[in-house]
GULO-603522 format. One record per residue: residue number from 1; x, y, z of N, C-alpha, C in turn. Coordinates in nm, 3 decimals. Layout:
<pts>
- NUM;X;Y;Z;X;Y;Z;X;Y;Z
...
</pts>
This chain:
<pts>
- 1;10.771;11.177;10.454;10.709;11.227;10.605;10.798;11.361;10.639
- 2;10.721;11.428;10.715;10.776;11.569;10.752;10.735;11.560;10.886
- 3;10.847;11.537;10.971;10.826;11.536;11.121;10.750;11.406;11.132
- 4;10.671;11.375;11.216;10.573;11.239;11.228;10.438;11.268;11.146
- 5;10.422;11.366;11.063;10.333;11.394;10.972;10.337;11.328;10.827
- 6;10.222;11.253;10.765;10.247;11.205;10.643;10.244;11.327;10.551
- 7;10.296;11.308;10.433;10.296;11.448;10.329;10.228;11.377;10.198
- 8;10.138;11.439;10.153;10.058;11.399;10.036;10.081;11.515;9.919
- 9;10.114;11.459;9.798;10.095;11.552;9.669;10.022;11.496;9.584
- 10;9.925;11.565;9.533;9.826;11.533;9.428;9.880;11.534;9.276
- 11;9.898;11.421;9.209;9.946;11.426;9.079;9.812;11.365;8.987
- 12;9.788;11.443;8.876;9.685;11.379;8.794;9.730;11.262;8.710
- 13;9.647;11.178;8.704;9.691;11.065;8.603;9.584;11.009;8.534
- 14;9.602;10.941;8.413;9.505;10.881;8.320;9.552;10.751;8.319
- 15;9.448;10.648;8.315;9.474;10.490;8.324;9.457;10.477;8.160
- 16;9.549;10.396;8.106;9.579;10.370;7.982;9.583;10.221;7.947
- 17;9.570;10.144;8.067;9.547;9.989;8.035;9.500;9.937;8.160
- 18;9.438;9.855;8.151;9.350;9.778;8.275;9.249;9.701;8.272
- 19;9.194;9.652;8.358;9.059;9.590;8.340;8.936;9.671;8.324
- 20;8.835;9.641;8.227;8.733;9.716;8.199;8.646;9.734;8.346
- 21;8.632;9.625;8.407;8.553;9.651;8.521;8.646;9.602;8.648
- 22;8.609;9.642;8.782;8.700;9.630;8.878;8.590;9.587;8.993
- 23;8.592;9.480;9.070;8.525;9.457;9.179;8.597;9.502;9.298
- 24;8.495;9.561;9.378;8.548;9.611;9.519;8.638;9.501;9.599
- 25;8.746;9.576;9.634;8.828;9.481;9.718;8.921;9.401;9.620
- 26;8.904;9.371;9.484;8.959;9.295;9.414;9.104;9.372;9.364
- 27;9.203;9.318;9.376;9.344;9.377;9.331;9.357;9.360;9.184
- 28;9.405;9.465;9.138;9.429;9.466;8.976;9.559;9.521;8.930
- 29;9.604;9.493;8.831;9.722;9.585;8.789;9.690;9.650;8.644
- 30;9.713;9.799;8.641;9.694;9.880;8.537;9.822;9.995;8.517
- 31;9.827;10.028;8.395;9.916;10.139;8.376;9.843;10.271;8.364
- 32;9.910;10.365;8.407;9.870;10.508;8.412;9.974;10.594;8.368
- 33;9.952;10.719;8.289;10.021;10.819;8.263;10.006;10.945;8.344
- 34;10.120;11.001;8.374;10.111;11.135;8.453;10.058;11.248;8.354
- 35;9.938;11.305;8.398;9.893;11.401;8.298;9.972;11.519;8.276
- 36;10.041;11.577;8.367;10.107;11.704;8.355;10.268;11.668;8.346
- 37;10.309;11.542;8.306;10.455;11.530;8.303;10.531;11.616;8.184
- 38;10.639;11.657;8.230;10.708;11.669;8.352;10.706;11.770;8.476
- 39;10.696;11.723;8.560;10.688;11.831;8.683;10.795;11.780;8.791
- 40;10.845;11.882;8.860;10.923;11.834;8.975;10.883;11.738;9.060
- 41;10.760;11.733;9.092;10.694;11.642;9.203;10.699;11.486;9.144
- 42;10.698;11.480;9.007;10.711;11.350;8.955;10.838;11.291;8.984
- 43;10.943;11.343;9.044;11.037;11.259;9.083;11.023;11.188;9.189
- 44;10.944;11.204;9.255;10.888;11.110;9.380;10.831;10.977;9.312
- 45;10.773;10.972;9.205;10.721;10.858;9.146;10.827;10.730;9.107
- 46;10.874;10.671;9.173;10.959;10.571;9.147;10.918;10.436;9.194
- 47;10.965;10.312;9.145;10.912;10.192;9.198;10.929;10.184;9.350
- 48;10.818;10.116;9.388;10.786;10.064;9.543;10.744;10.200;9.605
- 49;10.690;10.303;9.523;10.613;10.404;9.604;10.480;10.372;9.619
- 50;10.441;10.395;9.756;10.289;10.374;9.768;10.221;10.498;9.735
- 51;10.079;10.488;9.694;10.008;10.606;9.634;9.862;10.551;9.676
- 52;9.771;10.658;9.681;9.621;10.636;9.686;9.551;10.708;9.563
- 53;9.458;10.653;9.534;9.360;10.714;9.417;9.241;10.783;9.454
- 54;9.224;10.905;9.427;9.117;10.963;9.489;9.036;11.029;9.373
- 55;8.900;11.032;9.427;8.807;11.103;9.318;8.746;11.212;9.431
- 56;8.795;11.326;9.412;8.776;11.428;9.496;8.841;11.391;9.640
- 57;8.748;11.408;9.720;8.811;11.374;9.862;8.777;11.237;9.892
- 58;8.725;11.150;9.825;8.704;10.997;9.851;8.821;10.935;9.803
- 59;8.879;10.836;9.898;8.995;10.762;9.859;8.922;10.617;9.786
- 60;8.969;10.602;9.651;8.891;10.488;9.606;8.981;10.358;9.531
- 61;9.105;10.374;9.596;9.208;10.274;9.595;9.326;10.317;9.618
- 62;9.436;10.210;9.615;9.547;10.238;9.669;9.647;10.140;9.602
- 63;9.761;10.142;9.610;9.869;10.050;9.551;10.011;10.101;9.573
- 64;10.093;10.032;9.469;10.244;10.060;9.477;10.293;10.054;9.346
- 65;10.402;10.154;9.309;10.421;10.170;9.167;10.502;10.063;9.165
- 66;10.474;9.996;9.041;10.572;9.857;9.017;10.704;9.901;8.912
- 67;10.659;9.991;8.816;10.781;10.036;8.730;10.722;10.159;8.672
- 68;10.845;10.251;8.631;10.832;10.355;8.567;10.908;10.367;8.418
- 69;10.823;10.401;8.340;10.870;10.422;8.203;10.882;10.564;8.147
- 70;10.997;10.596;8.102;10.999;10.732;8.064;10.960;10.724;7.899
- 71;10.917;10.830;7.857;10.866;10.852;7.707;10.963;10.842;7.626
- 72;10.974;10.832;7.496;11.099;10.820;7.391;11.178;10.938;7.409
- 73;11.140;11.059;7.431;11.216;11.176;7.426;11.241;11.216;7.583
- 74;11.255;11.087;7.698;11.293;11.141;7.823;11.406;11.233;7.812
- 75;11.513;11.204;7.768;11.629;11.279;7.724;11.637;11.398;7.710
- 76;11.541;11.446;7.632;11.518;11.605;7.613;11.407;11.650;7.731
- 77;11.311;11.576;7.747;11.229;11.639;7.862;11.281;11.647;7.995
- 78;11.349;11.542;8.064;11.388;11.549;8.193;11.531;11.546;8.205
- 79;11.626;11.532;8.103;11.761;11.522;8.100;11.838;11.395;8.169
- 80;11.954;11.375;8.145;12.022;11.241;8.203;12.010;11.254;8.337
- 81;12.074;11.371;8.401;12.093;11.381;8.567;11.955;11.332;8.610
- 82;11.823;11.385;8.592;11.720;11.320;8.643;11.691;11.163;8.630
- 83;11.740;11.127;8.503;11.707;10.976;8.480;11.786;10.889;8.577
- 84;11.922;10.940;8.578;12.012;10.863;8.679;11.961;10.880;8.824
- 85;11.928;10.977;8.869;11.889;11.007;9.002;11.755;10.905;9.025
- 86;11.678;10.914;8.934;11.556;10.806;8.961;11.596;10.646;8.936
- 87;11.709;10.638;8.875;11.714;10.498;8.858;11.799;10.413;8.965
- 88;11.880;10.537;9.060;11.920;10.487;9.199;11.822;10.423;9.274
- 89;11.705;10.458;9.268;11.579;10.423;9.356;11.562;10.238;9.347
- 90;11.616;10.192;9.256;11.567;10.056;9.220;11.632;9.961;9.337
</pts>
């Protein structure tokens, strides 16, 4: 939030697991990867963060981040400091 205005950041994701078909209104659980990881904007992707899924300007879904898994080489990519900052949001 900035003042009383919501703020959005667009992050590209790729779904790597989940159901093959989804019915409208049916909740699902799926895994996604951040396409351009690591970027400073990815610091906001922490458990319990809400998000919307968009195809162009259309909102096609919404949800909440359940957990975040760093790649095996997260220490080299983002460094210990960022991992510690993110873990404090749990």
